[in-house]
MARTOR-70018 format. One record per residue (C-alpha): residue number from 1; residue in one letter; x negated, y negated, z negated. Coordinates in pm, whole numbers, m for minus. Layout:
site i NUM, aa a, east X, north Y, up Z .
...
This chain:
site i 1, aa m, east 0, north 0, up 0 .
site i 2, aa p, east m152, north m339, up 99 .
site i 3, aa a, east m223, north m610, up m155 .
site i 4, aa f, east m126, north m977, up m133 .
site i 5, aa n, east m251, north m1296, up m297 .
site i 6, aa y, east 36, north m1521, up m399 .
site i 7, aa t, east 109, north m1865, up m536 .
site i 8, aa a, east 439, north m1906, up m722 .
site i 9, aa i, east 623, north m2125, up m972 .
site i 10, aa d, east 764, north m1985, up m1296 .
site i 11, aa k, east 1069, north m2096, up m1496 .
site i 12, aa q, east 876, north m2371, up m1671 .
site i 13, aa g, east 762, north m2517, up m1339 .
site i 14, aa n, east 402, north m2400, up m1379 .
site i 15, aa e, east 214, north m2296, up m1069 .
site i 16, aa i, east 55, north m1952, up m1103 .
site i 17, aa t, east m160, north m1743, up m872 .
site i 18, aa g, east m241, north m1377, up m862 .
site i 19, aa s, east m237, north m1061, up m652 .
site i 20, aa i, east 28, north m793, up m614 .
site i 21, aa e, east 87, north m479, up m408 .
site i 22, aa g, east 378, north m451, up m166 .
site i 23, aa d, east 483, north m305, up 170 .
site i 24, aa t, east 525, north m643, up 341 .
site i 25, aa d, east 524, north m1010, up 250 .
site i 26, aa k, east 907, north m998, up 230 .
site i 27, aa h, east 883, north m710, up m14 .
site i 28, aa v, east 639, north m912, up m223 .
site i 29, aa r, east 873, north m1213, up m221 .
site i 30, aa s, east 1159, north m998, up m350 .
site i 31, aa i, east 934, north m855, up m625 .
site i 32, aa l, east 834, north m1206, up m733 .
site i 33, aa r, east 1197, north m1324, up m738 .
site i 34, aa e, east 1287, north m1026, up m958 .
site i 35, aa k, east 1023, north m1153, up m1199 .
site i 36, aa n, east 1189, north m1498, up m1194 .
site i 37, aa l, east 908, north m1647, up m989 .
site i 38, aa l, east 957, north m1878, up m692 .
site i 39, aa p, east 703, north m1780, up m423 .
site i 40, aa l, east 523, north m2067, up m249 .
site i 41, aa s, east 268, north m1882, up m40 .
site i 42, aa i, east 182, north m1517, up 20 .
site i 43, aa k, east m127, north m1395, up 202 .
site i 44, aa e, east m232, north m1036, up 265 .
site i 45, aa i, east m574, north m936, up 130 .
site i 46, aa k, east m776, north m782, up 410 .
site i 47, aa k, east m941, north m448, up 343 .
site i 48, aa e, east m1286, north m602, up 377 .
site i 49, aa s, east m1202, north m860, up 110 .
site i 50, aa e, east m1072, north m588, up m121 .
site i 51, aa d, east m1396, north m395, up m83 .
site i 52, aa k, east m1598, north m708, up m160 .
site i 53, aa i, east m1390, north m773, up m472 .
site i 54, aa r, east m1439, north m414, up m589 .
site i 55, aa i, east m1813, north m440, up m534 .
site i 56, aa n, east m1813, north m771, up m718 .
site i 57, aa f, east m1632, north m612, up m1014 .
site i 58, aa k, east m1881, north m326, up m1026 .
site i 59, aa q, east m2181, north m557, up m1011 .
site i 60, aa n, east m2047, north m824, up m1242 .
site i 61, aa s, east m1893, north m754, up m1581 .
site i 62, aa l, east m1838, north m968, up m1886 .
site i 63, aa s, east m2148, north m1016, up m2099 .
site i 64, aa n, east m2121, north m1006, up m2478 .
site i 65, aa s, east m2112, north m1386, up m2495 .
site i 66, aa d, east m1851, north m1405, up m2216 .
site i 67, aa l, east m1633, north m1145, up m2391 .
site i 68, aa t, east m1664, north m1329, up m2723 .
site i 69, aa y, east m1568, north m1662, up m2564 .
site i 70, aa f, east m1277, north m1507, up m2370 .
site i 71, aa t, east m1140, north m1329, up m2680 .
site i 72, aa r, east m1155, north m1642, up m2894 .
site i 73, aa q, east m978, north m1848, up m2626 .
site i 74, aa l, east m707, north m1585, up m2575 .
site i 75, aa a, east m654, north m1546, up m2951 .
site i 76, aa t, east m623, north m1924, up m3000 .
site i 77, aa l, east m378, north m1972, up m2712 .
site i 78, aa i, east m152, north m1679, up m2804 .
site i 79, aa k, east m152, north m1783, up m3170 .
site i 80, aa s, east m28, north m2124, up m3050 .
site i 81, aa g, east 277, north m1955, up m2897 .
site i 82, aa i, east 164, north m1966, up m2532 .
site i 83, aa p, east 276, north m1661, up m2328 .
site i 84, aa i, east 1, north m1419, up m2224 .
site i 85, aa d, east 31, north m1494, up m1852 .
site i 86, aa e, east 3, north m1869, up m1907 .
site i 87, aa a, east m285, north m1819, up m2150 .
site i 88, aa l, east m477, north m1620, up m1889 .
site i 89, aa i, east m423, north m1891, up m1626 .
site i 90, aa a, east m541, north m2157, up m1873 .
site i 91, aa i, east m858, north m1958, up m1949 .
site i 92, aa n, east m915, north m1902, up m1578 .
site i 93, aa d, east m891, north m2276, up m1507 .
site i 94, aa q, east m1152, north m2349, up m1774 .
site i 95, aa n, east m1401, north m2093, up m1641 .
site i 96, aa d, east m1669, north m2168, up m1381 .
site i 97, aa k, east m1800, north m1816, up m1319 .
site i 98, aa q, east m1635, north m1664, up m1012 .
site i 99, aa h, east m1663, north m1298, up m1116 .
site i 100, aa i, east m1494, north m1379, up m1450 .
site i 101, aa k, east m1218, north m1570, up m1268 .
site i 102, aa n, east m1162, north m1265, up m1045 .
site i 103, aa i, east m1130, north m1037, up m1348 .
site i 104, aa i, east m890, north m1274, up m1527 .
site i 105, aa l, east m671, north m1320, up m1217 .
site i 106, aa t, east m652, north m945, up m1164 .
site i 107, aa i, east m551, north m893, up m1528 .
site i 108, aa h, east m291, north m1168, up m1486 .
site i 109, aa s, east m157, north m995, up m1176 .
site i 110, aa k, east m122, north m667, up m1365 .
site i 111, aa i, east 63, north m847, up m1646 .
site i 112, aa m, east 304, north m999, up m1395 .
site i 113, aa e, east 366, north m651, up m1252 .
site i 114, aa g, east 480, north m532, up m1594 .
site i 115, aa y, east 165, north m369, up m1730 .
site i 116, aa t, east 65, north m422, up m2091 .
site i 117, aa l, east m241, north m627, up m2177 .
site i 118, aa s, east m432, north m319, up m2297 .
site i 119, aa d, east m351, north m128, up m1977 .
site i 120, aa s, east m470, north m426, up m1772 .
site i 121, aa f, east m799, north m433, up m1960 .
site i 122, aa c, east m851, north m60, up m1894 .
site i 123, aa d, east m920, north m140, up m1527 .
site i 124, aa f, east m1249, north m299, up m1637 .
site i 125, aa p, east m1417, north m50, up m1876 .
site i 126, aa k, east m1758, north m218, up m1836 .
site i 127, aa s, east m1615, north m551, up m1949 .
site i 128, aa f, east m1371, north m430, up m2215 .
site i 129, aa p, east m1502, north m134, up m2423 .
site i 130, aa l, east m1281, north 139, up m2566 .
site i 131, aa i, east m1260, north m25, up m2909 .
site i 132, aa y, east m1131, north m341, up m2741 .
site i 133, aa t, east m850, north m178, up m2544 .
site i 134, aa t, east m755, north 53, up m2834 .
site i 135, aa t, east m728, north m239, up m3076 .
site i 136, aa i, east m522, north m445, up m2829 .
site i 137, aa a, east m288, north m146, up m2775 .
site i 138, aa a, east m241, north m111, up m3152 .
site i 139, aa g, east m161, north m483, up m3177 .
site i 140, aa e, east 96, north m459, up m2900 .
site i 141, aa k, east 265, north m160, up m3065 .
site i 142, aa s, east 278, north m329, up m3405 .
site i 143, aa g, east 393, north m664, up m3267 .
site i 144, aa n, east 96, north m843, up m3429 .
site i 145, aa l, east m100, north m913, up m3112 .
site i 146, aa s, east m202, north m1266, up m3211 .
site i 147, aa l, east m335, north m1145, up m3550 .
site i 148, aa i, east m519, north m854, up m3389 .
site i 149, aa l, east m675, north m1086, up m3131 .
site i 150, aa e, east m797, north m1312, up m3412 .
site i 151, aa k, east m963, north m1015, up m3583 .
site i 152, aa l, east m1102, north m894, up m3252 .
site i 153, aa a, east m1246, north m1239, up m3183 .
site i 154, aa d, east m1414, north m1237, up m3526 .
site i 155, aa f, east m1544, north m886, up m3454 .
site i 156, aa t, east m1695, north m976, up m3114 .
site i 157, aa e, east m1854, north m1289, up m3262 .
site i 158, aa s, east m1998, north m1092, up m3553 .
site i 159, aa r, east m2135, north m825, up m3319 .
site i 160, aa q, east m2291, north m1085, up m3092 .
site i 161, aa k, east m2445, north m1261, up m3392 .
site i 162, aa l, east m2601, north m933, up m3510 .
site i 163, aa q, east m2744, north m861, up m3165 .
site i 164, aa q, east m2877, north m1216, up m3135 .
site i 165, aa q, east m3048, north m1191, up m3475 .
site i 166, aa i, east m3231, north m878, up m3364 .
site i 167, aa k, east m3337, north m1036, up m3033 .
site i 168, aa n, east m3457, north m1353, up m3203 .
site i 169, aa a, east m3651, north m1149, up m3459 .
site i 170, aa l, east m3842, north m972, up m3181 .
site i 171, aa i, east m3934, north m1283, up m2981 .
site i 172, aa y, east m4226, north m1405, up m3194 .
site i 173, aa p, east m4398, north m1066, up m3253 .
site i 174, aa s, east m4356, north m974, up m2884 .
site i 175, aa a, east m4499, north m1306, up m2767 .
site i 176, aa l, east m4788, north m1271, up m3012 .
site i 177, aa v, east m4876, north m919, up m2899 .
site i 178, aa i, east m4853, north m1004, up m2528 .
site i 179, aa t, east m5068, north m1316, up m2570 .
site i 180, aa a, east m5331, north m1125, up m2770 .
site i 181, aa l, east m5344, north m843, up m2515 .
site i 182, aa l, east m5387, north m1091, up m2230 .
site i 183, aa v, east m5669, north m1267, up m2418 .
site i 184, aa i, east m5845, north m935, up m2484 .
site i 185, aa a, east m5801, north m822, up m2122 .
site i 186, aa f, east m5938, north m1158, up m1998 .
site i 187, aa m, east m6244, north m1133, up m2221 .
site i 188, aa l, east m6319, north m776, up m2114 .
site i 189, aa a, east m6259, north m841, up m1745 .
site i 190, aa y, east m6423, north m1182, up m1699 .
site i 191, aa v, east m6619, north m1299, up m2003 .
site i 192, aa v, east m6809, north m979, up m2080 .
site i 193, aa p, east m6942, north m916, up m1724 .
site i 194, aa k, east m7082, north m1270, up m1708 .
site i 195, aa v, east m7256, north m1228, up m2040 .
site i 196, aa v, east m7398, north m881, up m1967 .
site i 197, aa y, east m7643, north m1001, up m1704 .
site i 198, aa i, east m7827, north m1193, up m1978 .
site i 199, aa f, east m7936, north m865, up m2133 .
site i 200, aa e, east m8026, north m685, up m1809 .
site i 201, aa n, east m8384, north m822, up m1798 .
site i 202, aa f, east m8458, north m711, up m2154 .
site i 203, aa d, east m8606, north m367, up m2189 .
site i 204, aa q, east m8436, north m302, up m2521 .
site i 205, aa q, east m8148, north m81, up m2622 .
site i 206, aa l, east m7836, north m280, up m2691 .
site i 207, aa p, east m7638, north m241, up m3016 .
site i 208, aa l, east m7376, north 35, up m3021 .
site i 209, aa l, east m7088, north m213, up m3043 .
site i 210, aa t, east m7215, north m398, up m2736 .
site i 211, aa r, east m7255, north m76, up m2537 .
site i 212, aa i, east m6899, north 30, up m2627 .
site i 213, aa m, east m6769, north m310, up m2516 .
site i 214, aa i, east m6959, north m297, up m2186 .
site i 215, aa t, east m6833, north 55, up m2117 .
site i 216, aa s, east m6476, north m56, up m2192 .
site i 217, aa s, east m6515, north m358, up m1965 .
site i 218, aa d, east m6652, north m147, up m1678 .
site i 219, aa f, east m6376, north 109, up m1722 .
site i 220, aa l, east m6109, north m164, up m1715 .
site i 221, aa l, east m6252, north m328, up m1403 .
site i 222, aa d, east m6304, north m1, up m1214 .
site i 223, aa n, east m5975, north 167, up m1306 .
site i 224, aa w, east m5722, north m112, up m1367 .
site i 225, aa l, east m5495, north 13, up m1089 .
site i 226, aa y, east m5500, north 370, up m1223 .
site i 227, aa i, east m5430, north 239, up m1574 .
site i 228, aa i, east m5119, north 57, up m1451 .
site i 229, aa i, east m4999, north 364, up m1256 .
site i 230, aa f, east m5060, north 588, up m1557 .
site i 231, aa a, east m4869, north 349, up m1787 .
site i 232, aa v, east m4572, north 338, up m1546 .
site i 233, aa m, east m4572, north 718, up m1512 .
site i 234, aa l, east m4593, north 757, up m1889 .
site i 235, aa v, east m4294, north 529, up m1942 .
site i 236, aa f, east m4100, north 713, up m1669 .
site i 237, aa l, east m4188, north 1052, up m1823 .
site i 238, aa c, east m4086, north 941, up m2173 .
site i 239, aa r, east m3754, north 807, up m2045 .
site i 240, aa n, east m3680, north 1136, up m1870 .
site i 241, aa l, east m3773, north 1336, up m2180 .
site i 242, aa i, east m3542, north 1125, up m2396 .
site i 243, aa k, east m3253, north 1201, up m2159 .
site i 244, aa n, east m3265, north 1558, up m2290 .
site i 245, aa e, east m3032, north 1567, up m2590 .
site i 246, aa e, east m3252, north 1794, up m2802 .
site i 247, aa t, east m3564, north 1583, up m2739 .
site i 248, aa k, east m3365, north 1264, up m2792 .
site i 249, aa n, east m3230, north 1395, up m3122 .
site i 250, aa k, east m3583, north 1474, up m3249 .
site i 251, aa y, east m3710, north 1135, up m3131 .
site i 252, aa h, east m3427, north 951, up m3308 .
site i 253, aa d, east m3486, north 1158, up m3621 .
site i 254, aa i, east m3856, north 1056, up m3620 .
site i 255, aa l, east m3758, north 690, up m3583 .
site i 256, aa l, east m3544, north 714, up m3896 .
site i 257, aa r, east m3844, north 838, up m4097 .
site i 258, aa i, east m4066, north 538, up m4013 .
site i 259, aa p, east m4097, north 311, up m4320 .
site i 260, aa i, east m3898, north m16, up m4301 .
site i 261, aa f, east m3838, north 24, up m3924 .
site i 262, aa g, east m3634, north 339, up m3990 .
site i 263, aa q, east m3441, north 151, up m4258 .
site i 264, aa l, east m3366, north m123, up m4005 .
site i 265, aa i, east m3227, north 134, up m3761 .
site i 266, aa k, east m3008, north 282, up m4035 .
site i 267, aa n, east m2879, north m59, up m4141 .
site i 268, aa m, east m2812, north m175, up m3785 .
site i 269, aa n, east m2618, north 138, up m3691 .
site i 270, aa s, east m2431, north 136, up m4023 .
site i 271, aa a, east m2332, north m227, up m3961 .
site i 272, aa r, east m2206, north m146, up m3610 .
site i 273, aa f, east m2013, north 153, up m3743 .
site i 274, aa l, east m1852, north m46, up m4026 .
site i 275, aa q, east m1764, north m340, up m3799 .
site i 276, aa t, east m1585, north m108, up m3557 .
site i 277, aa l, east m1416, north 106, up m3823 .
site i 278, aa s, east m1297, north m204, up m4007 .
site i 279, aa i, east m1135, north m372, up m3706 .
site i 280, aa l, east m970, north m47, up m3591 .
site i 281, aa a, east m838, north 48, up m3935 .
site i 282, aa s, east m702, north m301, up m4001 .
site i 283, aa s, east m532, north m297, up m3659 .
site i 284, aa g, east m327, north 10, up m3746 .
site i 285, aa v, east m528, north 266, up m3549 .
site i 286, aa p, east m517, north 610, up m3724 .
site i 287, aa i, east m829, north 672, up m3932 .
site i 288, aa l, east m931, north 987, up m3741 .
site i 289, aa e, east m915, north 808, up m3407 .
site i 290, aa s, east m1094, north 511, up m3563 .
site i 291, aa l, east m1379, north 737, up m3677 .
site i 292, aa r, east m1413, north 898, up m3334 .
site i 293, aa i, east m1419, north 562, up m3155 .
site i 294, aa s, east m1658, north 414, up m3412 .
site i 295, aa s, east m1907, north 695, up m3353 .
site i 296, aa n, east m1947, north 573, up m2993 .
site i 297, aa v, east m2102, north 241, up m3101 .
site i 298, aa v, east m2376, north 419, up m3301 .
site i 299, aa t, east m2692, north 448, up m3090 .
site i 300, aa n, east m2891, north 677, up m3321 .
site i 301, aa l, east m2803, north 1038, up m3235 .
site i 302, aa p, east m2832, north 1200, up m3584 .
site i 303, aa m, east m2615, north 922, up m3733 .
site i 304, aa k, east m2364, north 955, up m3450 .
site i 305, aa k, east m2337, north 1331, up m3505 .
site i 306, aa a, east m2292, north 1272, up m3878 .
site i 307, aa i, east m1992, north 1047, up m3808 .
site i 308, aa e, east m1843, north 1297, up m3563 .
site i 309, aa k, east m1882, north 1568, up m3829 .
site i 310, aa t, east m1717, north 1334, up m4081 .
site i 311, aa a, east m1414, north 1296, up m3850 .
site i 312, aa i, east m1378, north 1675, up m3840 .
site i 313, aa q, east m1410, north 1707, up m4219 .
site i 314, aa v, east m1160, north 1424, up m4279 .
site i 315, aa s, east m910, north 1603, up m4053 .
site i 316, aa e, east m953, north 1902, up m4286 .
site i 317, aa g, east m873, north 1694, up m4594 .
site i 318, aa e, east m1219, north 1570, up m4703 .
site i 319, aa s, east m1274, north 1207, up m4799 .
site i 320, aa i, east m1473, north 973, up m4572 .
site i 321, aa s, east m1724, north 875, up m4839 .
site i 322, aa k, east m1803, north 1233, up m4943 .
site i 323, aa s, east m1840, north 1347, up m4582 .
site i 324, aa l, east m2073, north 1058, up m4491 .
site i 325, aa s, east m2285, north 1108, up m4804 .
site i 326, aa q, east m2368, north 1467, up m4704 .
site i 327, aa s, east m2587, north 1348, up m4416 .
site i 328, aa r, east m2799, north 1121, up m4644 .
site i 329, aa l, east m2836, north 884, up m4347 .
site i 330, aa f, east m2610, north 601, up m4461 .
site i 331, aa p, east m2683, north 341, up m4733 .
site i 332, aa p, east m2559, north 446, up m5081 .
site i 333, aa m, east m2390, north 108, up m5138 .
site i 334, aa m, east m2189, north 152, up m4819 .
site i 335, aa i, east m2079, north 503, up m4929 .
site i 336, aa h, east m1989, north 373, up m5273 .
site i 337, aa m, east m1776, north 87, up m5137 .
site i 338, aa i, east m1589, north 317, up m4896 .
site i 339, aa g, east m1526, north 563, up m5180 .
site i 340, aa s, east m1400, north 282, up m5401 .
site i 341, aa g, east m1158, north 175, up m5126 .
site i 342, aa e, east m1029, north 530, up m5084 .
site i 343, aa n, east m975, north 576, up m5457 .
site i 344, aa s, east m800, north 241, up m5503 .
site i 345, aa g, east m592, north 262, up m5185 .
site i 346, aa r, east m757, north m56, up m5050 .
site i 347, aa l, east m976, north 101, up m4783 .
site i 348, aa e, east m927, north m179, up m4526 .
site i 349, aa e, east m1028, north m447, up m4778 .
site i 350, aa m, east m1335, north m252, up m4891 .
site i 351, aa l, east m1435, north m185, up m4530 .
site i 352, aa d, east m1439, north m561, up m4470 .
site i 353, aa r, east m1656, north m613, up m4779 .
site i 354, aa a, east m1885, north m325, up m4686 .
site i 355, aa t, east m1924, north m474, up m4337 .
site i 356, aa a, east m2027, north m813, up m4477 .
site i 357, aa n, east m2266, north m645, up m4721 .
site i 358, aa q, east m2423, north m433, up m4448 .
site i 359, aa e, east m2471, north m732, up m4218 .
site i 360, aa q, east m2656, north m904, up m4502 .
site i 361, aa e, east m2870, north m593, up m4545 .
site i 362, aa v, east m2963, north m608, up m4177 .
site i 363, aa e, east m3072, north m971, up m4215 .
site i 364, aa n, east m3278, north m884, up m4524 .
site i 365, aa t, east m3445, north m588, up m4353 .
site i 366, aa i, east m3528, north m798, up m4047 .
site i 367, aa s, east m3682, north m1065, up m4271 .
site i 368, aa t, east m3888, north m802, up m4453 .
site i 369, aa l, east m4002, north m641, up m4129 .
site i 370, aa l, east m4100, north m978, up m3982 .
site i 371, aa g, east m4279, north m1071, up m4302 .
site i 372, aa i, east m4498, north m762, up m4258 .
site i 373, aa m, east m4529, north m750, up m3878 .
site i 374, aa q, east m4635, north m1108, up m3815 .
site i 375, aa p, east m4944, north m1119, up m4041 .
site i 376, aa m, east m5036, north m759, up m3950 .
site i 377, aa t, east m5020, north m840, up m3578 .
site i 378, aa v, east m5235, north m1149, up m3628 .
site i 379, aa i, east m5490, north m956, up m3837 .
site i 380, aa i, east m5514, north m663, up m3592 .
site i 381, aa m, east m5547, north m880, up m3282 .
site i 382, aa a, east m5790, north m1119, up m3452 .
site i 383, aa s, east m6001, north m817, up m3558 .
site i 384, aa v, east m6020, north m692, up m3199 .
site i 385, aa v, east m6122, north m1036, up m3072 .
site i 386, aa l, east m6380, north m1061, up m3353 .
site i 387, aa l, east m6530, north m724, up m3249 .
site i 388, aa i, east m6565, north m847, up m2890 .
site i 389, aa v, east m6732, north m1168, up m3007 .
site i 390, aa l, east m6968, north m974, up m3235 .
site i 391, aa a, east m7052, north m737, up m2950 .
site i 392, aa i, east m7162, north m1040, up m2749 .
site i 393, aa l, east m7346, north m1216, up m3031 .
site i 394, aa l, east m7538, north m919, up m3180 .
site i 395, aa p, east m7779, north m872, up m2886 .
site i 396, aa i, east m7827, north m1249, up m2868 .
site i 397, aa f, east m7937, north m1248, up m3231 .
site i 398, aa e, east m8177, north m961, up m3160 .
site i 399, aa i, east m8324, north m1148, up m2861 .
site i 400, aa n, east m8381, north m1454, up m3079 .
site i 401, aa n, east m8559, north m1238, up m3336 .
site i 402, aa l, east m8787, north m1097, up m3066 .
site i 403, aa i, east m8870, north m1443, up m2936 .
site i 404, aa t, east m8947, north m1578, up m3283 .
């Protein structure tokens, strides 16, 4: 069935645009009139244009920041009493990115055809994750869509904030390491060869440190291309090995055992899990389904399997806190707060508190890790540079001693 772009006027006199499927333009006009819309113009979408739009949707999806901004706008407009279709058009008019406008207009078109908001979002799984569509569906069923959207907006903002904190924390150490490696490579490749010729006319054995440095410099200059190829192949091999579930599980288990860094991984995944479980549970999604969906946001495989096992045990009558505690992978405070919520019948409230507490733990762990990494990185890199400088200066000192 061909698709048509249309421009129409609704009961309030607002001009709306969208796309709809129909046999002919007359059929489309009758569909629009049944929806109490007055058609102004109807134009068939050519097959080539449809293919381009599909390709555009596949290549362009909503980023985390785009999704956060869109959710907050939609929540604010619907809370103000604006119908969903009008809210979507308003958001579309305020957006400058064409691929986002295409997604919003397509969702609007689905709404006008009678689909629910959650069903419309399901057409774009890369833009709207499962937790998003499931939460929206729960809000539509309960009749509290505006409240659910508010919570979902808070959730997306909190998740983006957590991701941004981690990215920001890695910027300085990464820049420091890269700069130090470039300095070391420059000294070995350019400085050392120009200094070596000074010692060539002296019939004296050079210090061990100097000989090691010269050998390293020659190796780097003679084999730099092979080093790059080997590094690329090593990265490619490691990525392929990690694709194997058994190898990936062992690798993730090793990461959890690394001091401080392993604690950061535990805290980050626990925070993601609690954020998701909290928003789903407070939206009216059944706890078993909430646990299964929440496991999908956990990136560490042993922790993910522990949550999946918890869902099975809860379905058999076990409590969430007791099931999670058996894995010994989740923070004790988090387990305690969930258990307290289960015992008092205020699980949703305690999940919110546990989420806030876990986010604070992530911030504290990042601060601790940075506090250790930054000076350690400086000391290690400075030590390497010092060794290179000493390797250059030691034979010079010996030459001076011979001359004197």
